[in-house]
C-alpha positions in Angstrom: -44.9 14.4 17.3 -43.3 17.5 15.6 -45.1 19.0 12.6 -42.1 18.6 10.3 -40.8 15.3 11.7 -40.8 12.3 9.4 -42.2 9.0 10.5 -40.7 5.7 9.7 -44.0 3.8 9.9 -47.3 4.9 8.4 -50.1 2.6 9.4 -53.8 2.9 9.0 -56.0 3.3 12.1 -57.3 -0.3 11.6 -53.7 -1.7 11.8 -53.2 -0.2 15.2 -56.6 -1.5 16.4 -55.7 -5.0 15.1 -52.3 -4.8 16.7 -53.8 -3.9 20.0 -56.4 -6.6 19.9 -53.8 -9.1 18.9 -51.7 -8.2 21.9 -54.7 -8.3 24.3 -55.9 -11.6 23.0 -52.4 -13.1 22.9 -51.5 -12.0 26.4 -54.9 -13.1 27.7 -54.9 -16.6 26.3 -51.2 -17.0 27.0 -51.5 -16.0 30.6 -54.7 -18.1 31.1 -53.2 -21.3 29.7 -49.9 -20.7 31.6 -51.8 -20.5 34.9 -53.9 -23.6 34.0 -50.7 -25.4 33.3 -49.3 -24.4 36.7 -52.3 -26.1 38.3 -52.1 -29.2 36.1 -48.3 -30.0 35.9 -46.7 -27.8 38.6 -44.6 -24.7 38.5 -41.2 -26.4 37.7 -42.5 -28.2 34.6 -44.7 -25.3 33.4 -41.8 -22.8 33.7 -39.5 -25.2 32.0 -41.8 -25.6 29.1 -42.3 -21.9 28.9 -38.5 -21.6 28.5 -38.7 -23.3 25.1 -40.1 -20.1 23.5 -36.7 -18.8 22.3 -36.0 -22.2 20.6 -39.4 -22.2 18.9 -38.9 -18.6 17.8 -35.5 -19.4 16.4 -36.9 -22.3 14.4 -39.7 -20.2 13.0 -37.2 -17.5 12.1 -35.0 -20.0 10.3 -37.9 -21.3 8.2 -39.9 -18.2 7.5 -37.4 -15.4 7.5 -34.5 -17.5 6.1 -32.3 -16.6 9.1 -28.7 -17.9 9.1 -27.7 -20.7 11.4 -24.6 -19.9 13.5 -22.6 -21.3 16.4 -24.2 -19.0 19.0 -27.7 -20.0 18.0 -26.7 -23.7 18.1 -25.1 -23.3 21.5 -28.0 -21.4 22.9 -30.5 -23.8 21.6 -28.5 -26.8 23.0 -28.2 -25.2 26.4 -31.9 -24.4 26.5 -32.9 -27.9 25.5 -30.5 -29.4 28.0 -31.8 -27.2 30.8 -35.4 -28.1 30.0 -34.5 -31.8 29.9 -32.9 -31.5 33.3 -36.0 -29.8 34.8 -38.5 -32.2 33.3 
C-alpha cells in the first residue's frame, strides 16, 4: 500500500486471524457436511437444499439488519422455494 494512502478499514492483527480461521473452519465444515449429504440423500436433493442459502440469508438480513421487503425479494424467494420443491 502507498505510504500516504488512507485505508477504509483498520483492524487489529487478531481480527484478521479470527477472520481467516472463521473462513477455514466454515468452509471445512460446510464442505464436509455437503459431501456427507451427497452420500446420504443424493446429489439432486443435496444441491436443492444447498440452493436455499439465499432464502435463509434474506430472512436473516430482514430480522437482524432490518432490511426492507420488496417485490424482487419476494419473487426471488418464491422462485427459489418453488424450484427446491420441484426437485425434492
